[in-house]
C-alpha positions in Angstrom: -3.7 -3.5 7.4 -4.3 -3.1 3.7 -7.1 -0.5 3.1 -9.2 -1.8 -0.1 -10.7 1.1 -2.0 -14.2 0.9 -3.7 -15.0 2.8 -6.8 -18.7 3.2 -5.7 -19.5 4.2 -2.1 -18.2 3.0 1.2 -14.6 1.9 0.8 -13.8 -0.8 3.4 -11.1 -2.7 5.1 -11.8 -6.4 6.7 -10.2 -6.7 10.0 -9.0 -10.2 10.5 -9.7 -11.4 6.9 -9.2 -15.0 7.7 -12.2 -17.5 8.0 -15.0 -16.6 10.3 -14.7 -17.6 14.0 -16.5 -20.7 15.1 -20.3 -20.0 14.8 -22.1 -19.7 18.2 -25.7 -21.1 18.5 -27.4 -17.6 17.7 -28.9 -18.2 14.5 -32.3 -17.2 12.6 -33.6 -20.0 10.7 -36.2 -18.4 8.0 -39.1 -20.6 7.4 -42.5 -19.8 5.9 -44.4 -20.0 9.3 -44.2 -17.7 12.2 -41.0 -16.4 13.5 -40.3 -14.7 16.8 -37.9 -11.8 15.9 -34.3 -11.8 17.4 -34.0 -9.3 20.2 -30.8 -7.0 19.6 -29.4 -4.1 21.3 -27.7 -1.4 19.4 -26.1 1.2 21.9 -25.1 4.4 20.4 -21.8 4.1 18.3 -18.8 5.7 20.1 -17.8 9.0 18.7 -13.8 8.9 18.7 -13.8 12.4 17.3 -15.7 15.6 17.9 -16.6 15.8 14.2 -18.1 12.2 14.2 -20.6 12.7 17.1 -23.4 13.2 14.9 -22.6 10.5 12.4 -22.0 8.2 15.1 -25.7 8.6 16.2 -27.0 8.3 12.6 -25.4 5.3 12.0 -26.8 3.6 15.0 -30.2 4.8 13.8 -30.1 3.7 10.3 -28.6 -0.1 11.3 -31.5 -0.2 14.0 -34.4 0.8 11.5 -32.8 -1.6 8.6 -33.0 -4.4 10.9 -36.2 -4.1 12.4 -37.7 -3.0 9.3 -37.0 -6.9 8.0 -39.3 -8.0 10.5 -36.8 -10.5 11.8 -35.4 -8.2 14.6 -36.8 -6.4 17.5 -34.9 -3.6 18.8 -34.3 -3.1 22.6 -34.6 0.8 22.9 -31.7 2.7 24.4 -33.9 3.7 27.4 -34.0 0.1 28.7 -30.3 -0.3 28.4 -28.5 -1.0 31.6 -24.8 -0.9 30.4 -22.9 1.6 28.4 -20.3 1.2 25.7 -17.7 3.9 26.1 -15.0 2.5 24.1 -14.9 0.3 21.2 -12.3 -2.0 22.6 -13.4 -2.3 26.1 -14.6 -5.5 27.3 -18.2 -6.4 27.0 -20.4 -6.8 30.2 -22.5 -9.5 28.8 -24.6 -9.5 32.0 -26.0 -6.0 31.3 -27.3 -7.3 28.0 -28.4 -10.6 29.0 -30.8 -9.2 31.8 -32.7 -7.5 29.0 -33.0 -10.9 27.0 -30.6 -9.3 24.1 -29.6 -12.1 22.0 -27.5 -10.0 19.5 -25.2 -6.7 20.5 -24.0 -4.5 18.0 -21.2 -2.2 19.1 -19.4 0.3 16.9 -17.3 3.6 16.7 -16.9 6.3 14.3 -14.2 8.9 13.8 -12.7 11.3 11.3 -9.1 11.4 9.9 -7.1 14.4 9.5 -7.9 14.4 5.5 -11.7 14.3 6.3 -12.2 10.4 5.8 -14.6 8.6 8.0 -13.6 5.6 9.5 -16.5 3.2 11.1 -15.9 -0.1 13.0 -18.2 -2.5 14.4 -18.5 -5.8 15.7 -21.6 -8.1 16.5 -21.9 -10.4 19.8 -23.7 -13.3 20.8 -24.9 -12.4 24.1 -25.9 -16.0 25.5 -22.7 -17.6 24.0 -20.5 -14.2 25.2 -18.7 -14.4 22.0 -18.2 -12.4 18.8 -20.0 -13.3 15.7 -17.0 -13.6 13.3 -14.4 -10.9 13.0 -15.2 -7.2 13.4 -15.0 -5.0 10.3 -14.0 -1.4 9.3 -15.1 0.8 6.8 -13.2 4.0 5.4 -14.7 6.6 2.9 -15.9 10.0 2.6 -18.3 11.2 5.3 -21.1 11.5 2.7 -21.1 7.7 2.6 -22.1 7.0 6.2 -25.3 6.1 5.2 -24.0 3.4 2.9 -21.8 2.0 5.5 -24.7 1.8 7.8 -26.6 -0.2 5.3 -23.5 -2.5 4.9 -23.2 -3.2 8.6 -27.1 -4.4 8.5 -26.5 -6.4 5.6 -23.4 -8.2 7.4 -25.5 -8.7 10.6 -28.6 -10.3 8.5 -26.2 -12.6 6.8 -24.2 -13.7 9.9 -27.6 -14.5 11.6 -29.6 -15.8 8.6 -26.9 -17.5 6.7 -28.5 -15.6 3.7 -27.4 -12.1 2.0 -28.7 -8.9 3.1 -30.7 -6.4 1.1 -30.3 -3.2 2.7 -27.5 -1.7 0.6 -29.6 -1.4 -2.6 -32.0 1.0 -4.1 -35.4 1.3 -5.6 -36.3 3.1 -8.7 -40.0 4.1 -9.1 -42.5 6.5 -10.9 -43.3 9.5 -8.7 -46.8 10.9 -9.2 -48.1 14.4 -8.5 -51.4 15.9 -9.3 -55.0 14.8 -9.5 -56.3 11.5 -10.4 -56.5 10.9 -14.2 -54.1 14.0 -14.7 -51.2 12.7 -12.8 -47.8 14.0 -13.9 -44.9 11.2 -13.7 -41.4 11.3 -13.5 -38.7 8.6 -12.9 -37.2 8.8 -9.2 -34.6 6.5 -7.3 -34.1 6.2 -3.6 -32.3 3.8 -1.0 -34.3 1.0 0.1 -35.4 2.6 3.1 -36.8 5.6 1.4 -33.6 8.1 2.0 -31.6 9.5 -0.7 -34.3 10.6 -2.9 -33.4 12.0 -6.3 -35.3 12.5 -9.6 -34.1 11.2 -12.8 -36.3 12.7 -15.4 -38.8 15.7 -15.4 -42.3 15.3 -15.6 -43.2 16.5 -19.0 -44.1 13.2 -20.6 -45.5 10.0 -19.5 -43.3 7.1 -18.2 -43.6 3.8 -16.9 -41.9 0.4 -15.8 -38.4 1.2 -14.8 -35.9 -1.8 -14.6 -32.3 -1.8 -13.4 -29.5 -3.1 -15.5 -27.4 -6.1 -13.5 -24.7 -3.6 -12.6 -26.9 -0.9 -11.3 -25.5 1.8 -13.8 -28.5 2.0 -16.2 -32.2 2.0 -16.0 -34.6 1.1 -18.8 -38.1 2.4 -19.0 -41.1 2.7 -21.2 -41.4 6.5 -22.3 -44.4 8.1 -24.2 -42.4 11.4 -25.3 -43.2 10.4 -29.0 -46.6 10.0 -28.5 -46.3 6.3 -28.3 -44.8 3.9 -26.0 -41.0 3.2 -26.8 -38.2 1.9 -24.7 -35.6 4.2 -23.3 -32.1 3.6 -21.5 -30.8 6.1 -19.1 -27.2 6.3 -17.9 -27.2 7.0 -14.2 -23.8 8.6 -14.2 -24.4 11.0 -16.6 -28.4 11.1 -17.0 -28.1 10.8 -20.7 -30.9 9.2 -22.3 -31.5 7.0 -25.8 -34.1 5.2 -27.3 -33.0 1.7 -27.1 -34.1 0.4 -30.5 -35.0 1.7 -33.9 -38.2 -0.8 -33.9 -40.2 1.8 -35.5 -43.2 0.4 -33.9 -44.6 0.3 -30.2 -42.1 -1.2 -27.7 -42.7 -1.5 -24.0 -42.1 -3.9 -20.9 -38.3 -4.3 -21.1 -36.0 -6.2 -19.0 -32.2 -6.7 -19.0 -30.8 -10.3 -19.4 -28.9 -11.5 -16.3 -25.5 -10.6 -17.9 -26.7 -7.1 -19.1 -25.9 -8.0 -22.8 -29.5 -8.5 -24.0 -32.9 -6.8 -23.5 -36.0 -8.7 -23.7 -39.1 -6.5 -24.5 -42.7 -6.5 -26.0 -43.1 -4.9 -29.3 -46.1 -4.6 -31.8 -45.9 -5.4 -35.5 -49.1 -4.5 -37.1 -51.7 -5.2 -34.7 -49.8 -8.3 -33.0 -48.0 -8.0 -29.7 -44.8 -10.5 -29.5 -41.8 -10.7 -27.6 -38.3 -9.5 -28.7 -34.9 -10.1 -27.9 -32.5 -6.8 -28.4 -29.0 -6.3 -28.5 -28.8 -2.8 -26.9 -25.2 -2.3 -28.4 -26.5 -2.7 -32.2 -30.1 -2.6 -32.1 -30.4 -6.3 -33.6 -33.5 -7.8 -32.6 -34.9 -11.4 -32.9 -38.7 -12.2 -32.5 -39.1 -15.1 -29.9 -43.0 -15.6 -30.1 -45.3 -15.8 -32.8 -48.6 -16.4 -31.4 -51.3 -14.1 -32.6 -52.1 -13.4 -28.9 -51.0 -10.8 -26.7 -47.5 -11.7 -25.3 -46.1 -9.5 -22.7 -44.3 -8.7 -19.5 -41.2 -10.9 -20.1 -38.8 -11.7 -17.3 -35.4 -13.7 -17.4 -34.6 -16.6 -15.0 -31.3 -15.8 -13.1 -29.2 -18.3 -15.3 -30.4 -16.6 -18.4 -31.8 -19.7 -20.1 -35.5 -19.2 -19.6 -38.1 -16.5 -19.7 -41.4 -16.2 -18.1 -44.1 -14.1 -19.6 -47.7 -13.6 -19.8 -50.2 -14.1 -22.7 -53.9 -14.6 -23.4 -53.2 -17.3 -25.9 -55.3 -19.8 -23.8 -58.2 -17.0 -23.9 -57.5 -15.3 -20.6 -54.3 -13.7 -19.0 -51.9 -16.5 -17.9 -48.3 -17.2 -17.2 -45.9 -19.3 -19.5 -42.3 -20.4 -19.7 -40.1 -20.6 -22.6 -36.3 -21.2 -23.5 -34.7 -17.8 -23.7 -34.0 -18.5 -27.4 -37.8 -18.8 -28.0 -39.7 -21.9 -29.0 -42.3 -24.1 -27.2 -43.7 -22.4 -24.0 -45.4 -24.3 -21.1 -48.2 -22.7 -19.0 -47.5 -22.5 -15.4 -50.5 -20.7 -13.9 -53.4 -23.0 -13.2 -55.6 -21.4 -10.5 -58.7 -19.4 -11.0 -58.4 -15.6 -12.3 -55.9 -14.1 -14.4 -52.4 -13.6 -14.0 -49.7 -10.9 -15.1 -46.4 -8.9 -14.3 -44.6 -12.3 -13.8 -40.8 -11.8 -12.4 -38.2 -14.3 -11.7 -36.6 -14.4 -8.2 -33.0 -13.8 -8.1 -32.7 -17.0 -6.3 -34.2 -18.9 -9.1 -36.6 -20.7 -7.1 -39.9 -18.6 -7.6 -41.7 -16.3 -9.7 -43.8 -13.6 -8.4 -47.0 -12.2 -10.1 -49.9 -10.1 -9.9 -53.2 -12.2 -9.9 -57.0 -10.8 -10.5 -59.6 -12.8 -9.0 -63.3 -12.1 -8.2 -62.5 -8.3 -8.4 -59.5 -8.1 -6.1 -55.9 -7.9 -7.0 -53.2 -10.0 -5.2 -49.5 -10.3 -5.2 -48.2 -14.0 -5.2 -45.4 -16.3 -5.5 -45.2 -19.7 -7.2 -42.4 -22.3 -7.9 -41.2 -22.0 -11.4 -43.5 -25.0 -12.5 -46.6 -23.4 -11.2 -46.8 -25.5 -7.9 -47.1 -24.0 -4.4 -49.0 -21.0 -5.5 -49.5 -18.4 -2.6 -51.0 -15.2 -2.3 -49.1 -12.7 0.1 -51.5 -9.8 -0.5 -55.0 -8.6 -1.3 -56.6 -5.3 -2.3 -58.8 -3.3 -4.6 -55.9 -2.6 -6.9 -52.0 -3.7 -6.6 -49.5 -5.0 -9.0 -45.9 -4.6 -10.3 -44.0 -6.8 -7.9 -40.1 -6.7 -7.7 -37.7 -8.9 -5.9 -35.2 -7.6 -3.1 -31.6 -8.8 -4.1 -31.9 -11.8 -1.8 -35.1 -13.0 -3.1 -36.7 -12.9 0.5 -38.5 -9.4 0.1 -40.9 -8.1 -2.4 -42.0 -4.6 -3.4 -45.1 -3.4 -5.2 -47.6 -0.7 -5.5 -51.0 -0.5 -4.0 -53.7 2.0 -5.2 -56.6 2.9 -3.0 -60.2 3.3 -4.3 -62.3 6.4 -5.1 -61.9 9.7 -6.6 -59.1 10.5 -4.4 -57.4 7.1 -4.8 -53.5 7.0 -5.2 -50.6 4.7 -5.5 -48.1 3.9 -2.8 -45.1 1.7 -2.5 -45.2 -1.3 -0.3 -43.2 -4.3 0.8 -43.9 -7.7 2.1 -41.7 -10.9 2.5 -42.4 -14.2 0.8 -44.3 -15.7 3.8 -46.9 -12.8 3.7 -45.7 -11.3 6.9 -44.2 -7.8 7.4 -46.4 -5.9 5.2 -45.5 -2.3 5.3 -45.6 1.0 3.1 -42.3 2.5 2.0 -42.0 6.2 2.5 -42.0 8.5 -0.7 -42.7 12.2 -0.8 -45.2 11.9 -3.3 -47.5 9.3 -4.6 -45.5 6.5 -6.1 -45.9 3.4 -8.5 -44.0 0.8 -10.5 -41.2 0.1 -8.1 -38.1 -1.7 -9.2 -35.5 -2.9 -6.7 -31.7 -2.8 -7.6 -29.1 -5.3 -7.0 -26.8 -5.0 -4.0 -24.6 -1.8 -4.2 -21.1 -3.0 -4.4 
């Protein structure tokens, strides 16, 4: 077999690289209603070398946690297992797993090579059909990439059973906050989508807000107050170097990359007016897209790059509008009671997420791109800043509790409003931004 090396992280080799085997009956159909999670068993991966024993157990734990965390899968704990997997190539005794009503079985192994590389193999099995779900796969890379490999395994399992891409091999940038309310110190942080591999990208000397990933996951835009007023800064993740994005000579904030990464859309003040501008990050050239005397902000591109959704108070209250990416006439899409803000287009292109404020409560919601089928997924004292998972099925946002000790925390929810849960961070956290899948 030919090894295919990745320059980013887990380097993998597909076994049996032809078409997938005929699909068995096991399949999750994602709908907006109630779903019964698929029961699965993931016996501990077989350690094929002594040095891989700890990693083999950790791989199993992360794969299990990723799948159960999606709300679509239910783990059958190891204490209930009847059978044992002692060899990756040994025949599966399906009767041992069907007795537990397991629908999906995940088997795997880990070993280390003489030069220190980690080799991880896995297979997915439809227990009722007693058949393998497609071809098994193998990942090869440095031992430090084991967690990335586990995320990839969970992504493949998710896709095989739902027909849609997974989202586990991704990261979340956010603002980490420490200190008393009203005196919080903030710094930019990044972590895996499950809270692991946390690192800090900036110090906490100055206020910063609203990180946004580049499409290739190599850079992050954010709003910095280092100069005393908001300006847009671009951070290179490989070098940690930062630079002001433009020389606008004015207040600038709320940036987002275009889908191809060649343009940035942002809000900027010219005199007392706040409008939306399109900026070339390479040259600093800018073009004004809106000319209304209202406040226009929080722009977000559609995935095809042809349209921009934004918030504006041109109608007298904070509402959502869609315009061509070249500027021009904008159509209002929000129509319910209350105010709407922080819109962001789904990577699937079918919906727009937003923050809604109505009758003293904040909500995270989604609507179709024409404003129809509005659905509120959450509601609390204060919550905002939705951000889409790369597959467009899950949202992350932050929620702040009430009172003098109130503090922000990052949460996630799927677009049906189910599986609402907090994400682990070591300190207070706000302004989450989900990366694309890591290749």
